[in-house]
N, C-alpha and C positions, 0 to 999 in steps of 0.2 A: 504493500499499500503506499501511496505517496504521502508526504508530509501534510498535516492537517490544514495548513495554511496555503497549500498549493492548489490550483484548480483541480477538480475531481477528474479522474481519468476513467473514462467510461468505455466499454467494448460493446458493440451491437453485433450480435451473432445469430444466424439462423435463416437469414433471407439471401436473395440473390444478389443484392447490392444497391448502390446508388451510382448515378442518378436513376430514379425509379422508372422502370418500363414494363414490369411484368405482372404486378399484383398490387392489391391494396396494401398488403404488408410492406412491400417496397416503398409505397408512397408514405406510409407512417414512418418507416426507417429514415427516409430522406427528410421529411418535415421535421422529425424528432431530433435528428443528428444535427442538422443545421440550425434549428432553434436552440438547442442546448449550447452550441458554440456562440451563436450570435447574441442571444439574450441572456445567458447564464454564465458565460465565460468557461465552460467546461471543455476539457480536452477529449475529443470523441474520436474513436476509431470504428469504422464499419468494415466487416469482413465480406468480401464480394467473391462471387464465383467466376473463375477465369473466363468460362466459355461464353458468358453473356456480354463481354466487353472487349471489343477489338482494340480500342484505346484504353489504356490503364493508367491514368494520371495518378500520382501518389496523394493528391489532395482534391477535394471537391467542396468549394464554398466553405473552406475552413476546416472541413472534416477530413481526417486521415482515412485513406482507403488502402486496405491490405487485400491483395488478390492471391487466392488459393484454388488449386484444382478441385473439381467436383465430379469425379467419376461415378458411374453406377446407374445412369439413366434415371428415368422418372421415378423409379421405386427407392432409390438409395442415394441419389445425389445430395439431397438435403442432409441426411444423417451423416454421410461421409464428409461432406464439406464442413459441417458443424463440428464434428469430432476433430478435424485438422485444425479449425479456428480455436477450439477450446484448448487444444495442446499449445498452439502458438500463444494464445492469451496468457497461459500460465508462465510464460517466460517474460512478461512485459509489465508486470507490477500495476495492473489495473486496480482501481478502487472498487469497481462494480461491473458485473456483466449483465447485460440485459439480453435475454435469449427469447427469440420469437419461435412459437410452435412447440407444444408440449411433447412432440415426437422426439424432440431432442433433450428432454428433461432427464432420462436415465443416464445421460453421458456427461452431466455436470460435475461428477465427483472429483476429477482432477482439480477443478476450480475451487471446490469446497476444501480440498486437501491443502491448497495454497492460501486458504483463508480469504478467498475472493468472494464477496457476498453476490448471490445470483437472483435476479428478478426474471420470472418467466411470464411471458404473455401467453395466455391459454388459447388464444384463437376461438374456433368454434368446435363443434362436435365432429372432429376429423374422422373418428372411427365410423361415423355413418356414411362416409363418402363412398358411393357406389363403384368408383373407379378402383377401389382397393380390393384385393383378394380377402377371403375370410381370415386368413392368417395375418395379414396386414391390418385388418380392422381390429383383431384381437390385440395386436401389438399397440395400436394407437390407444385403445381403450385402457390397457395397462399402463402406457406411459403417461396418461393423465394422472393416474394414482401416484406413479413415481414422482411426477412434477410437484404434485401437491405435497408430498412428504419431504422431498429434497430441497426445494427452492427456499431461499430465505423469504421470499414474498412472491405473490402472484398478482398479475394485473388481468382483469376482465374487461372486455369492451362493451358489454351489455349487462344490465341488471339481471336478465335472465340467466346468463352464464354465471354471474356472481352467486346467484340463488343455487344454481346447479352444483357449483363446487363446494358450496356450504353444506348442501344437503347430501351430496354424494360422497364427499371426502371429508366433511368436517373441516374445510380449509377456508380460511378468511382470504380475502383479496380486496384490491383497490380497484374501484370502477373508474376507468378512463377510456372514453370512446375515441372515435376519429373525427375528422372534420371532412367537409365536401369541397372546401375551397382548394382547388388543384390547378396549377399551370397558368397559362396565359389567358387573356380575355379572348372571348369567342371571335373568330373571324368569319362573318357570314359568307364571305367569298369562297370559303373552304367547302361549302355545301355543294358548289358546282362540280366537284370531282365525283361526288355521289349521285349526281343527277337529280336532286331534290330541291325544294324551295322551302322557306320557312313556314312552319305549321302544317305541312303537307306530307308528313310521313311519321310512321311509328318507329320506335327505336328499342333495340335490346343491345346491351353491353355486357358480355360474360365471357369467361373462359369456357371453352367448349367441352364441358364435363357434365355427366348425367345429371348430378344433383343441382345443376342450374336450369334444368328443364327448358332449354331452348327448343328442343324438339317438340314439347307440349305447346309452347307459345306459337311456334310456327303452324302447328296443326289446328289450333284453335283460331288463329288469324286466318287461315284459309277457310275455315268453317264459317266465320263471321261474314265473309263476302264483302268487306270494305274495299273501298277504292285506293285509299292511300297505300303506298308501298311500305314494307317493313324492312328496315335497315338492321342487319345483324352484324355487330362488331364484336371481334374477338377471335382468339386462336388459342393453341396450346403450344408450349415450346417442344413438343415431342408428337409423334405420330399416334393416332388413335382411331379406332373403327368409329367411334361416336363423332369425332370431328370430321371424318370423311363423310359420314352420313348427313351431317348438318351442311357441309359444303355442296353436297348434291342437290340441296333444296334450291339453290340459286337459279332463278328463272326470270328475273327482271321484276316480278312483283315482290317476291322475297330476294333481298339483295345481300349476299354474304360477302362482306367487303374485307374480312380478315382483321388483324390488329391495326388499330389507328393509334400511333405513338406520338403524333404531334399534338400537343395539348390544345393549341388554339383550334385545331380542326375538330378534336373530340368534344371540347367544350361547346363549340358551335352546334354540333349534333345534339347535345343535351339541351342547350339554350332553346333551339328552334323546333324541337319535336312536338308533334300533336299529343303524343303520350309516350311515356317511357314505361316499358314492361319489364318487370323484375322477378325472375323465377328462381333466385337462390334460396335453397331451403335448408342448407346446413351452415351453420356458423352464428356469429353474434352480430354485432353492428357491421353492416356492409359498406365498404368505401364507394362502390359504384352507385349505390342508392343515394348516399349522402351527396355524392358529386351532383347527380341529377337534381336533387332537392336544391342544392346551392345555386345551380343555374336556373332555377325556376321552372324545371320540367313538371308537368302534371304526371304523377307516379301512379302506377298500378301494380303493387307488388303481390306476390303469393302470400297466403294468409298463414304466416308463421308468427310466433311470439316475438322474435327479434325484430321483424319488420313493423309490428304494431307499435312496439316501444319506440322506434325510430320516427315513423311517419305520424303516428297517433291514430286512435281508434275511429276518428271521424272520417278518415280516408277510405275509400273502397279497396277491397282486396279480392283476388280471385283463388279459387281452390282447384284442385285437380280433377274434379268431377266433369265428365265430358259435357261440353256445351256451356260451362259456366263462364269461362273466360270469353268465349265467342259472344254470349249475350251481353256481357259488360262492354265489349268492344263496340258492338252494334249501338249500344245506348249512348256511349260516350262520344262515338264518332260524329253524331249529329247534334251534340251539345256543346258548342264551343264556349258558352258562358261557364258551364260547369267545369270544363277543362281548365279554363283560365283561373277559375277560383281555386282549384286544386293546386295549380302551380304557384299561385301567390301564397297560399297557406304553407306549402313546402318550403318555399324560399325563406318565409319569415321564420319558420321553426328551426331550419338549418342555421340561420344567422345568429339566432338567440340561444340555441341549445348545443350545437356542435361547431366548436371554434378551435383553430389550431393554436392561437396564443394560449387558450386555456389548457389544451392538451399538453403542450410543451411545459407549461408552468406546473401542471399536475405531475408530470414525470419528474421534473426537476426537484419539486418538493419531496416526492416519494424517495427518489434516489438519495437525496441528502439524509433523509431520515434513516433509511436502511444502512447507509455507510456509517452515520454517526452511532447507531446501535452497535454495529459490529466493532467499532473502535472502542467502545466501552465494555465490550465482551458480552452484550445483550442481544437477543433475538428481537426482530421487529415485532410489535405486538399491536393487534387490531385497534385497541383503545387509544394507543399513541399515534398510529398512522392516520386515522380518521379519514375524512373526505378531502382528497387533494385536488380533484377536478371541480372548479368553481367558474363556470362560464359567466355567471352573473357579474363578476368582478371586471370583465373585459367588454361588456356590451356598452 
């Protein structure tokens, strides 16, 4: 550990790296790392996976970047890279390691042996993801328990996940969500590349994985018989039968455009869509949904507790029953006033409740507490951590 008067030295482990391109976790890691350096004077290192970055600068907006290989394909690259990062971090005298994804939790023992406190982000219910084999699902379920037992502290990004860890593992956690404000201002001219105009298309943004229900959305969209095209944004960094099946749906009415990594273009798609359809059913607070809300998109999410918590119970939701989403689409397609009201309500809620300044401040407060407790030889305690996410202070 560094001297108590020196800036805290923080390692961020478990994601693909920064700048963010591949996931909501990457966006959190980037916003958090940059914010901790810029606003709180911390010394932050992010561990990045080699294969995702052709250019590998040692620093990004004041954050140290360390690039390590990540062999193993989709099933093992995260665990392999995180293990390599943990071993490397043990040699660098960090004050705290922030590890994302409880799948990495069983491997933090070297950090514990070096007396480096570890905070783990629980993500969502990874063991429910249909892309995993039964053996992998059992592993992720077990790794939740290991994370709850081994970590110095947990962060949950939704109240529902906070309750889940408390009830399932008797494990306290600190609630800190995401924000939806990401990237550059929307550039309406960017819509030309997709062949659409403002307000005249539906939008899906998702990784092409079964639990995100893109196939269901496309099927219900076709059944609705509405005229506006459906723009499907997203990809996966590896081949899959599911992703190939979605790509084959591209026919001009359904337009599968792949990943859109330019923030101004993606934000324009959010800002100007007639309706944003969100089918993610595994996980906590979802960054794509928050981003749509931030840019004022009328949102129609699948009915799960996490999305009700984010959007609010007054918003409409769809379920997986055949015809349900199609009926909602037909009703909302012809009701511009209702769609506009949904967009305004979503944007106002995002601005008041889900803020990056409050997110970064919440993490900084939590990290300082955990480090201070370790320096005095004590474990972080729920009654002393308290609530660190306070967006009302930043409105």
